[in-house]
Structure formats: C-alpha cells, structure tokens
C-alpha positions in Angstrom: 250.0 99.8 103.2 246.6 100.2 101.5 243.7 100.6 103.9 242.1 97.3 102.8 245.3 95.5 104.0 245.4 97.2 107.4 245.6 94.9 110.3 242.2 94.3 112.1 243.4 96.2 115.2 244.1 99.3 113.1 240.8 99.0 111.3 238.9 98.7 114.6 240.8 101.7 116.0 239.7 103.7 112.9 236.1 102.7 113.6 236.4 103.8 117.2 237.8 107.2 116.1 234.7 107.7 114.0 232.6 107.6 117.1 234.1 111.1 117.9 235.4 112.5 114.6 233.6 111.7 111.4 236.5 113.0 109.3 238.4 109.7 110.3 236.5 108.0 107.5 237.5 104.6 106.3 237.3 103.9 102.5 234.4 101.7 101.4 235.6 98.6 99.7 233.8 97.3 96.6 230.7 95.5 97.5 231.1 96.5 101.2 229.0 99.7 101.3 225.7 98.2 102.3 227.0 96.2 105.2 226.2 97.5 108.7 229.3 98.8 110.4 228.6 97.2 113.8 231.6 98.6 115.6 230.6 102.1 114.7 227.0 101.3 115.5 227.7 100.3 119.1 226.9 103.7 120.6 223.6 103.6 118.8 222.8 100.2 120.2 223.9 101.4 123.6 221.6 104.4 123.4 218.7 101.9 123.2 220.0 99.6 125.9 220.4 102.6 128.3 216.6 103.1 128.2 216.4 100.0 130.4 217.8 102.2 133.1 214.3 103.4 133.9 213.9 100.2 136.0 216.7 101.4 138.3 216.3 105.2 138.4 212.5 105.3 138.8 210.3 108.1 137.4 209.0 111.4 138.6 206.7 114.1 137.1 209.8 116.3 136.6 211.6 113.7 134.6 208.6 113.1 132.4 208.2 116.8 131.8 211.8 117.2 130.9 211.7 114.2 128.5 208.5 115.5 126.8 209.9 119.0 126.5 213.2 117.8 125.0 211.3 115.6 122.6 209.2 118.5 121.4 212.0 121.1 121.1 214.3 118.8 119.3 211.6 117.4 117.0 210.8 120.9 116.0 214.5 121.6 115.3 214.6 118.4 113.1 211.3 119.1 111.2 211.5 122.9 111.0 215.2 123.3 110.4 217.0 120.1 109.5 214.2 119.3 107.1 212.4 122.4 105.9 215.3 124.8 106.2 218.6 123.0 105.7 217.3 120.4 103.3 214.7 122.5 101.3 215.5 126.1 102.1 211.8 127.0 102.4 212.5 130.2 104.5 215.3 132.5 105.4 216.9 133.3 108.7 220.0 134.9 110.3 223.3 133.0 110.7 222.8 133.1 114.5 219.4 131.5 114.4 220.6 129.0 111.8 223.3 127.9 114.1 221.1 127.8 117.2 218.7 125.4 115.6 221.5 123.4 114.1 222.8 123.0 117.6 219.5 121.9 119.0 219.0 119.5 116.0 222.5 118.1 116.6 221.5 117.1 120.1 219.0 114.7 118.7 221.6 112.1 117.8 220.6 112.2 114.1 224.0 113.3 112.9 225.0 116.7 111.8 222.9 119.2 109.7 225.0 118.8 106.5 224.8 115.0 106.7 221.0 115.1 107.3 220.3 117.5 104.5 222.6 115.8 102.0 221.0 112.4 102.4 217.5 114.0 102.4 218.2 115.8 99.1 219.4 112.5 97.7 216.2 110.9 98.8 214.1 113.4 97.0 216.2 113.1 93.9 215.9 109.3 93.8 212.8 108.6 95.8 211.8 104.9 95.8 214.4 104.0 93.2 217.5 101.8 93.8 219.5 105.0 94.4 217.2 106.1 97.2 219.1 105.9 100.5 216.1 104.5 102.5 213.3 103.3 100.3 210.9 100.9 102.1 210.9 98.9 98.8 214.1 97.5 100.3 212.2 96.4 103.4 210.9 98.0 106.6 214.0 97.6 108.7 216.3 98.8 105.9 214.3 102.1 105.5 213.7 102.5 109.3 217.1 101.8 110.8 219.5 99.8 108.6 220.4 102.2 105.9 222.2 104.8 108.0 224.3 102.2 109.9 226.0 101.2 106.7 229.5 102.1 105.6 228.3 103.9 102.4 225.9 106.2 104.3 228.4 107.3 106.9 230.0 110.1 105.0 228.5 113.5 104.2 228.4 114.2 100.5 229.2 117.9 100.5 228.4 118.2 96.8 224.7 117.8 97.8 224.9 120.8 100.1 227.2 123.4 98.5 225.0 126.2 99.9 225.6 125.0 103.5 229.2 123.7 103.3 230.7 127.2 103.4 229.7 127.7 107.1 232.5 126.5 109.3 230.3 126.2 112.4 228.0 123.8 110.5 231.0 121.8 109.3 232.2 121.5 112.9 228.8 120.3 114.1 228.8 117.8 111.2 232.3 116.5 111.9 232.0 116.2 115.7 228.4 115.1 115.7 228.6 113.4 119.1 229.8 116.5 120.9 226.5 118.2 121.4 224.6 115.0 122.5 227.3 114.2 125.0 227.1 117.8 126.4 223.3 117.6 126.7 223.6 114.2 128.5 226.1 115.6 130.9 224.1 118.8 131.5 221.0 116.7 132.4 222.9 114.5 134.8 224.3 117.7 136.6 220.9 119.3 136.6 219.4 116.2 138.2 222.1 115.9 140.8 221.6 119.6 141.8 217.8 119.1 142.0 218.3 116.0 144.2 220.5 118.0 146.5 218.6 121.3 146.6 215.0 120.3 145.8 214.7 116.7 147.1 210.9 117.0 147.2 210.9 116.6 143.4 212.2 113.1 143.7 214.7 113.6 140.9 218.3 112.4 140.6 221.1 112.8 138.1 220.6 109.3 136.7 216.8 109.8 136.4 217.1 113.0 134.3 219.8 111.4 132.2 217.8 108.3 131.5 214.4 109.9 130.9 215.5 113.3 129.5 218.3 112.0 127.2 218.1 108.3 126.5 214.3 107.7 126.5 213.5 111.0 124.9 216.2 110.6 122.2 215.2 107.0 121.3 211.5 107.9 120.9 212.4 111.0 118.9 214.6 109.0 116.6 212.0 106.3 115.9 209.2 108.8 115.4 211.4 110.7 112.9 212.3 107.7 110.8 208.7 106.5 110.6 208.4 108.9 107.7 211.0 106.8 105.8 209.5 103.4 106.7 205.8 104.1 107.0 204.9 107.2 105.1 205.7 105.6 101.8 203.5 102.6 102.7 200.4 103.6 104.6 198.0 106.5 103.9 196.3 108.3 101.0 197.7 109.8 97.9 196.4 113.2 96.9 199.0 113.6 94.2 200.2 111.2 91.5 203.9 111.4 92.3 206.5 109.0 90.8 207.3 107.7 94.3 205.1 105.8 96.9 204.7 108.8 99.3 201.4 108.9 101.3 199.6 111.4 103.5 199.0 109.9 107.0 197.2 111.8 109.8 198.6 109.7 112.6 202.2 110.2 111.4 201.5 113.9 111.0 200.4 114.2 114.6 203.4 112.3 115.9 205.9 114.2 113.7 204.6 117.7 113.9 203.3 117.7 110.4 205.8 115.5 108.5 203.1 112.9 107.9 201.6 114.9 105.0 204.3 113.3 103.0 202.6 112.9 99.6 201.9 116.7 99.7 205.6 117.3 100.5 206.9 115.0 97.7 204.7 116.7 95.1 205.8 120.2 96.1 208.8 120.2 98.6 209.4 123.9 98.1 206.8 125.0 100.7 207.5 125.6 104.4 204.0 124.2 104.9 203.3 120.5 104.5 199.7 120.4 105.6 198.4 122.0 102.5 194.7 122.2 103.6 193.5 124.1 106.7 192.4 120.8 108.4 195.8 119.1 107.9 197.4 119.6 111.3 201.0 120.8 110.8 202.5 121.8 114.1 205.9 122.6 112.5 204.2 125.2 110.3 202.5 126.8 113.3 205.9 127.0 115.0 207.5 128.5 112.0 204.8 131.1 111.7 205.4 132.0 115.4 209.1 132.4 114.7 208.3 134.6 111.7 206.0 136.8 113.9 208.9 137.2 116.4 211.2 138.3 113.6 213.5 135.3 113.9 212.8 133.9 110.4 211.3 135.4 107.3 210.2 134.7 103.7 208.3 131.5 104.5 207.5 130.0 101.1 203.7 129.3 100.7 201.8 126.6 98.9 201.1 128.0 95.4 197.5 128.0 94.2 198.3 125.8 91.2 199.5 123.1 93.7 196.3 123.2 95.6 194.3 123.1 92.4 196.1 119.9 91.2 195.4 117.9 94.3 192.5 115.6 95.0 190.5 116.4 98.1 
C-alpha cells in the first residue's frame, strides 16, 4: 500500500516514531511540504508549556545559576560549533572535541549537527530567496518558528554536508536527536533530588532544576538563537551591500554571543570571527580564541584585509 494511502492510525504511529528516530521519515506529498506537522511538533509545544512549571516548583539561586550556565554553555556550542565549525568549517579540531561539542549542541533541542549545518548551508546559498528555508520575507513567524516544524524541513539533506556525513557518531546524534536532551533533563532531575536530600539549605528540588535548568533555559536559548533568522534580516545596519537583507545588530550580538553581526557574516562567512571590528563584541570569537590557546582547536580563519577594506564604517 502506498504511504499516502496508509490508514490514519499508521500515519500517526509513524509521526510518533519520528519523535525518537528521525530515520522513520514519512514521504512528503506534493503540495504538503510547507504544512506544519502538528503531531510531530507536540514535544516542542510541550517544551514551552512545561515552563509554566515555575509556578509550582518555585525558584532558588542555585536553579537560576544552573539555568544561566546551561544557557551560556549550550549557546556557545551552537554558535561556535554548530554554526562556525559544522556549517562553515572556519577552524579545525580533533574528532574527540568535535564530538564533545556536537553532544553539547544536541542537548539544546535544535536537532542534530548534520541537520543544523545542512539547513544553514542552504540558507546561505539561497538567502532571502524563495528557496531560503527561513527568510523573514515569508513573515516573522515563518522565519522564527514555523519553517522547521514543516514536513519538508524535517529531513537532513546529507548532500549538503558530505564532509560531515562520514562520521557515524554525528550520524547517530542526528538520527536520535532527542536522546541527549532527554538524558540532560533526567540528569538535572536526579541532581536536584540529590541536592534536596543532602543539601536542603539550597532550597532545590528535582522538579525545580528540571524546570529551570532544562525547560526554561532551553526555550530561552531556542528563541534567542532564531532571532538571527527572524530579526537580523530586518533590523540593524548594513556595512556591506550583500544580495540578501542581512543586518548588523548590536543587541542581537550581545544576546547571541556575536551572531548579531549578521551582515558581516553574510558578506564573508568564511571567518571564525563575526565581529569584524575590535568594538564589535563577539563572545563566541573570544571563546574560540581561548580554546585555541588551550590547544583544543586550531587554524582559526581570520577576517582578510580586503574584507575590512570593503566595508563601510
């Protein structure tokens, strides 16, 4: 029986399997690709609703510190590795470090490293054209949240990432992209329960660390990340006359550890640095420089002099 003729129960079962195994992919019917797959999107909706748990679990300094630390660490894994390494290959590193930061990035609930890099490379190739996965010319909500919930954007196009597809550990993270987030959530609950038992003065519980450390931190991290899709092509200044609508935006740069220097990046995506001028704060670049000093990464690609000369101050 063709997949399009499958009974609704079987179709729903396939969607449920895709919560855990992205290889259980359903074919996209003609004209169906841009529809939101709401059944598959339910965990994403639930992630947001779970933030309401703050009204039941309360808050403590420890929970806020854990939430902030996990926001910062995972954001750096997204900006420094998912983006500047996996998507643009702007430095080199060992296979072990590559996997370690892929693992941290995977805990951010932004899919696997191959999926992320494949879609980002497609964005640069087709920026602000009808083929762009998330151009804000299609509307704010489409570029911010709608695009990746659709059927056509579920799969990983491995032809976009042939340099990464040969690593089985990355393929595993990409296929089972909920495994690491679930493990992190469980670890936070266990840690909170242990602190409640052995360090009650901290005022922490398993539920509190789970809600603040995982749900709140992850939702904030997600929305900060995708502001580059929805806002950095709309608001800010243009130093370079690129074919797309990219902008440089200080406030987005501060929130996203330097990703807000987006017009710089679209003009020359081959540099590990996105704040091209010394006054353009680029926290990811500072972190990468530190990792290079520690010997964990190497060959950071700089901003060429000709790129600096072409830009308007």
